[in-house]
N, C-alpha and C positions, 0 to 999 in steps of 0.2 A: 727583760727588766722585774726586777721584782715590786711589789707595789712599796715596798716600806722603805727601795730606793728613791720613791719619787719625791721630787723637790716639793718645797713648801709653794702653795698656790700663790701667785701674786694676786691681789684682788685687781689689777687691771685685767687681768687675762681674761674676764668673764663677762658677759653679756645675759642679761635675762629679760623676757618679754613683762608679761603681766604679773609672772612671777612676784614678790615681795619680800623682804628681808629676814619670811621667818624661816622657821626651822627645817621645813619640807625643803625649800627653796636653796637652804646652804649646804643641804647634804645632797641634792642634787647638783649644785655647783660644785660639792668637791669632788663627786664620782665622774663627772665629765671630763674634770683635771684630770684626775686620774687614768681614765681611758684614753684620756688621749695624750698623755706624758707616757704611757707603756708603749703606746704602738707610735709614735713617732709623729703624730697627725696634725694638720693646720688646725683644722675647727672639729669638734665634735660637737654635737647639738641633742637634746633630746625633743620627740614630736607630739602630738593627738592627731588622732585622725575623729575630725568630725564634720558631717554633712558633705560626705565628697571633697572635704577639703583635708589637709596638712597643716597644722598650726605648728609652729617651732616654738615650745615657751622658755628652753633655756638654753645657751650655747656656752664654748669656751672657744677660746681663740681667735686668729686670724678673722673672726666675721665680716669686717668692714673690709677686708681683700677680698673676699671671696663672694663677697653680694648675699650672705644667709638673712634672710627675712626673717628675724626676729619677731617675733609675737604677731606677724601677720599669717591669714591662711592662704595658700597655696593650691592649687587643683593638683589634688591626691591622684590622678586618672597621668599629670606628663610628668612625676615622679618614678626613681629608683627603689623607690619603698615601697609602693603597690605591685609591683612585678616580684621583688623581693617577698614579700608575704604571700603572693599567689604561684611562687614559686615557677615562673618565667624567667627570673633572673638570677644567678647566683649572690649567695650572699655580698660575698668579696668580687670587686671588681678591680686587679689590679690595672689596668691604664686602659682611663672609661675612652679616651680618643681612639683607639684601636678596637674597643669591641665592635663586634654588627651591630647588639642592640644601641648600646648607650651612645656610642657616637655620630647619632642620628637625630638624637633627643635634645631638645629646645636649653631643657634644663642643663646639662653639662657644658653649653656655654655659659647658659647664663649667670652658673654660679661657679664658673672657672673648672670643674673637677676633673684630675688628672686619675686619682682615684680613690674608690668606695670599699666601705665596708659597711654591713646595716645587719641587725637583727632587732628583732622586733618585743617589745614588750606588754605585759599581758595586764589588761582588767582586772576586777576583782572577780566577774564570771569564768577570765581563762580565755576567751576572746584577743585577738590581737588590739590594742588599745592606740598602740602609736610606734615610734621607730626609737632607738640609740643608733646613731651613726657617724662615724667619721671620714671625713676628706679632706684631702691635699690637692695643690692643682697640679703637683706633678707623678707620674705612675710610681707607684712603688709595688714591687717584685716580690719583698718578703714578707705581702701578708699572707696567712698560712690559715690551717686549721684551727691553730692553739690561737688565733687572732679571737676568731670567732667563738670559740669554746669563753674567751676573756671575756668578749664582749657579751657576752651569755652572760656569764656570771654579774655583770656591772648591770646589765640591763633586769634581774632579776630585783637586784636592788635598788634599782630607780623605782622599778615599778611600784613597792612598796609606798614609797614617796608620791610618787602621781596617783596614786588610787587615794589618798588619804582626803579626807572629807573638805581639809584647806584645800586641795590640790585640784578637787574637782569641781569645789566653788569656782577657784578660780579658771577654770575650763571653760563653766555657764557665764564667767561675768566675759570672757573675749570675745565666745560665740555670739550675747547678745550685744557687744560692741560692732562687732562685723554685721550683724544681722539690722542695727542700727544704720550702720556705716551705706549699705546696700540700699534700704529707703532712702535714705539721704542722696546718694547717686542717682538713683533713677524715680528722686521724686514721689516716690510711691504712697502719696497721701492724698485721701479720695475726702471732700469736704461735704460736710449736709449739714442742713442749719435749719434750726427750730426759731418757728414766732415767737416774737412776744407781743402779747394782744393787748387791748387794751379793754377790761373785764366789763366796764357795762354795754359793749355792744359786738365785741369781737374783733375789733376794726385789729388789723397787724400793724403794728407801728417800726418793728426791727425784728432784724435775725442775728440770732446767734450762730456764729460759724462752728463747726466740730470737727474733730479730724478723726479720719476711720481709718483701720488698716486693714493690710488681708490677713483674716481672721487665724489663717495658719500660720502666719508670722506671728501674731502678735493675738490672744484672745481678746483683748480689750485696748481703748485707746489709754488706762492710765498704766499697763503694763509697758502700752509701749514708751510711754514718756516715764517711768520707771527703769526703763535699762536703760536711756537715755543721759537720764540725770546718772546714774551708776557710773557708765563709761566716758562722763568728763562731755556727753552730745548735748544736753539737754537744750544749752541754749541757739546750738543746729535747729534743734528738730523742732522749739518751738518757732522758729525767724521760719521755718520750712511753711508751716503750717500756718501763719500768719501771711506767707505772701501766695500761697494755695489759694487761701479765703480774696484776697484782693484781688487775686484774677478774675473771680466772680462780680465785681464793683459794676462793671454794664452791665450784669443780667437782676442787679437790682430794681425793686418795683422802684417807681416814684415816690419822694416825700419817705421813704423808709430809713433804717438806718442800719449800718451794720457795726456788732460788737466783736472784738477777736480780743481773747487774752494770750497775756505776756506776765510771767514771773517777773520778781524784782531787780533779779540778776540778769536778766536778758533784757529789762528797758533800760536798764544802766551800759549798754554797748552799743558805742556808736552806728551799729550795724540797722539795730533797730529802728533808732532815729533817724534816717537817712530813709527807711522802707516806708515808715509812718509818714513823714512829712512830705514824702514823695506823692501821697494819696489827700492831702489835707484839702478839706473842703469837700469832702467825698461824702460825711453822714456817720464817720467813724466813731468809733468807742473801744477807749481801751480798760481792759477788764485786769488789774492786779491779781493774779493769783496767790494762793495759798502755797502755794506747792516750795516754796521756800522762804526760808526767813528772812524778814526787814531788817539787816543793823544798823542801818544809817538814813536814817528820815531824810536829813536835813539832803543828803545825796542823790536821793530818788527825787524829792520834790523840786532841785537843782535840774536833772533828766526831762522832769515831766514838766517842767513851765514851756520850754520851745513846742512843745507838742499840745498844750493844751491853750497857749497863745494863736498857734495855729486853727484853733478851731476845735480841736479834738478834746471829747468828752472822756471824763475819768469814770471809772466805776469800780467799787468796793465789792464784792464779795461775802456770803455767809453771815451777815448780822445778824448777833444774835446768839451764835455757835458757840463763842468761846471771849476772852480777851484780847485775843491776837487780831481777831475782825472789826473790834470796837474802838481799839487802839489805832488802827490802820484810819480809818474812819476822822477820827479827831487828829491824826498827824497828818492826813492829806488831803481833807476837805472834799472828798469827791464830788461830782455832778448828781451818781446816780448810787443808790445805795441797792441791793441786793438782800431781800427776807430770806434766811437761810430754811433750807426745806425742812429740818428739824422743828423749826415754828410752825409752817405753815400746816406738816402733818398732823390733822385732827383738831385743826383749828376751830373746826365748826361747833366741837362738845367738849372743847378745853377754854375753862374759864382763865386759868394763868398762860395759854399761849398768847388769847384774844386779850392781855391786857399788855402783855409787854409787847406784842404788833402793834397794837395800839399807840404806846409810847413810842413807837418808832415810829406812826406816821405823824404825831407832834414834832417828833426830833426831826427828820428830813422836812417838815413845812418851815418850822423857826430856822433850819439852816439854809436853806435854797437850794435842797436836793430834791432827788425827786429816788421813789419806791419801788420797787418791785416782787413781787413774790414769786419764787420761784418753787418747780416742783409739787406743782397742782395736780391734783390726779382724782378728784371729785368736784360735781358740781356743786355739793355741799361744802365746802371747803373753799370753789370759786362763792359763792353766795357772800360766805361768812368777811371772807378778805376783803369784797367790797364794799359791804356795809360798816365796815372798819375805817374804810379810807382810800386803802390801798386802789390805784386807777390802771395799775398794767399787772401784768402775770405771766405765765412759763410755766408750761408742765402738760405733762400726756392728755391729762382731759382737754387740756384745750390745742394744742396740735403737736404731734410728733417730728421728728427731726427729718427733712425731706431735701429734695432739691429745690434749688428758689424756682416759685412759678414764674408766669409769661411776665412780661413785665405791660403793665397798665396803670393809668392811670384813674380808674372809674370810680374805686372806692379807696383812694387813698389820701382821706387828710392829711395837711401839714400840720404832722403830732411827731413829734420826735424830741430827744435830746435839746437843752434851750425851749423849747416850745411847751410850756406849761399847760393842756388842755384842761385837764381839769387839778388834778393833781402829782399823778406821775410821769413816769417816763416810758424807759423799755425793756434795757436787755441786758443779754449777759453775753459773755462768749468766751466762753472757756476752749479754744480750741485745743487744747490738751484732754480736754476731760472728755466725760460723758454724758448723757443727756438728760435733762431732769424730767 
């Protein structure tokens, strides 16, 4: 069959994974349709190799009927493709159920493969980066060397599109999505806790729960949550972090509070309400993070109403850092306001920072909120903040994130959100973020 004789490509005949409706993905669709039609195969797909997996990025044909996992990663070692690349399997398998190697491979049954032809496509450096494959449910004795040469030609054309910056970006997003899903499936989050202390005497009154990940997977917590948000899994990862933090409630020292962070998007979910209400009465603070924009304050206030009625306290972060945080304060009327690290830094030598902090202390007192300074890194900053009237603080100078201490009531006075000892409260809880 000539390429020119291939019929027009029906839109319904194609399936795309991570690729979007851009030029590269449309070109790949067209090429898959051409090769499938020319070889009279039921499915044609293009995959990429990444971290021991084969990820099928786009497919054309009877995708559902053959159980082709478009957009998902599968074990590369169990595939035909890795054997073709290694030279232990020929590029053509005319009858997969009779071939001495493929007949015993689970993938033959899982994908209902009767015949197979596959050739690699190459990345910018010339290495095999993935495969172009055609499969059918029935044997096909007509597959021959000409079919391989045709497939190789199409694979070269596909390489140009799969190797483009846009395609590489899609592959990176897909890899991040798979990594986040693995974290979620394995509940692979470790929680550490940074104390919030009373500036006057250093007594710990609360702990901020902070998420930590395997550094070989995510270099920092913010990258993990950014990848999750980009993958559409941000809320799922936030809720898992909160669940992991709440698992440690029995280990929380007496009369201290635990602070967990959730974005507005997460707080609007029924799952967040169910999780938090199940632990009402356990000295919990919810901090609304800055990671997503708040578009509907009325809707968020409604979502928070039951939580606050159940005794949970509300905290707003980054006060003084910009208009958004100040608007959060005015719209949500929090129990706790956290002084942003940009105001705390060098406050002992900067009169303007001190003046703004003093005004926030007055505002907090007038609105019956408590104020906490975050990111305290020097003794001079701590002293100046105490002079300005802040009762509570958090930062490396006071204590670094660590595991919870052993339970003890020896030096745990009844101080916490809702108990105003001198003027302030306690803590933060960016389960998404990094330490302060």
